[in-house]
C-alpha positions as CSV (number, residue, x, y, z in Angstrom):
1,X,-13.0,12.6,-10.9
2,X,-14.1,12.6,-7.3
3,X,-11.8,10.7,-4.8
4,X,-13.7,9.0,-2.1
5,X,-12.7,10.0,1.4
6,X,-11.6,7.3,3.9
7,X,-12.4,8.0,7.6
8,X,-9.8,6.5,9.8
9,X,-10.5,5.1,13.3
10,X,-9.0,8.3,14.7
11,X,-11.5,10.4,12.7
12,X,-8.9,11.5,10.2
13,X,-10.1,12.0,6.7
14,X,-7.8,10.6,3.9
15,X,-8.6,10.2,0.3
16,X,-7.7,7.0,-1.5
17,X,-5.0,8.7,-3.6
18,X,-3.2,9.8,-0.4
19,X,-3.4,6.3,1.0
20,X,-2.0,4.9,-2.3
21,X,0.9,7.4,-2.0
22,X,1.7,6.3,1.6
23,X,1.8,2.6,0.5
24,X,3.9,3.3,-2.6
25,X,6.4,5.4,-0.5
26,X,6.6,2.6,2.1
27,X,7.5,0.0,-0.6
28,X,9.9,2.5,-2.2
29,X,11.8,3.1,1.1
30,X,12.1,-0.7,1.8
31,X,13.7,-1.4,-1.6
32,X,17.1,-3.0,-1.2
33,X,16.6,-3.4,2.5
34,X,13.6,-5.6,3.1
35,X,11.0,-7.3,0.9
36,X,7.5,-6.5,2.2
37,X,4.7,-9.0,2.2
38,X,1.1,-7.8,1.6
39,X,0.4,-8.5,5.3
40,X,3.3,-6.3,6.4
41,X,1.9,-3.4,4.4
42,X,-1.7,-3.9,5.7
43,X,-0.6,-4.1,9.3
44,X,1.8,-1.2,9.3
45,X,-0.4,1.3,7.3
46,X,-3.4,0.3,9.3
47,X,-1.6,0.8,12.7
48,X,0.2,4.0,11.8
49,X,-2.7,5.8,10.1
50,X,-5.7,4.2,11.8
51,X,-7.2,3.1,8.5
52,X,-9.2,-0.1,8.2
53,X,-7.2,-3.0,6.7
54,X,-9.8,-3.5,4.0
55,X,-9.3,0.1,2.8
56,X,-5.5,-0.4,2.7
57,X,-6.0,-3.7,0.8
58,X,-8.3,-1.9,-1.8
59,X,-5.7,0.9,-2.3
60,X,-2.9,-1.7,-2.6
61,X,-5.0,-3.7,-5.1
62,X,-5.4,-0.5,-7.3
63,X,-1.6,0.0,-7.2
64,X,-1.0,-3.6,-8.3
65,X,-3.7,-3.5,-11.0
66,X,-2.3,-0.3,-12.4
67,X,1.2,-1.8,-12.6
68,X,2.7,0.8,-10.2
69,X,3.5,-2.2,-7.9
70,X,4.0,-5.9,-8.6
71,X,4.0,-9.1,-6.8
72,X,7.3,-11.1,-6.8
73,X,7.7,-14.6,-5.7
74,X,10.9,-15.9,-3.9
75,X,9.7,-18.5,-1.4
76,X,6.8,-16.2,-0.6
77,X,4.8,-13.4,-2.2
78,X,6.3,-9.9,-1.9
79,X,5.2,-6.5,-3.1
80,X,7.8,-4.4,-5.0
81,X,8.2,-1.6,-7.5
82,X,8.6,-3.1,-11.0
83,X,12.1,-2.9,-12.4
84,X,13.0,-0.1,-14.8
85,X,13.5,-1.3,-18.3
């Protein structure tokens, strides 16, 4: 399987798997401290890595669709790692 490369605004090449790993680690680090909204993730990853928000959103959608991350609802929509069973 060939992973498409994403070219950031800074000219840095990043494949989608690397972007998904960055997003997952961000959510993992925030567990128990702060619940992240989708917009928080889009803004932070886009700003820190110079990647277009649409690319970040597509990578986040893949993580959600695969079940690696889930949406939770507590007065708002938050992105979290699913609980271990």
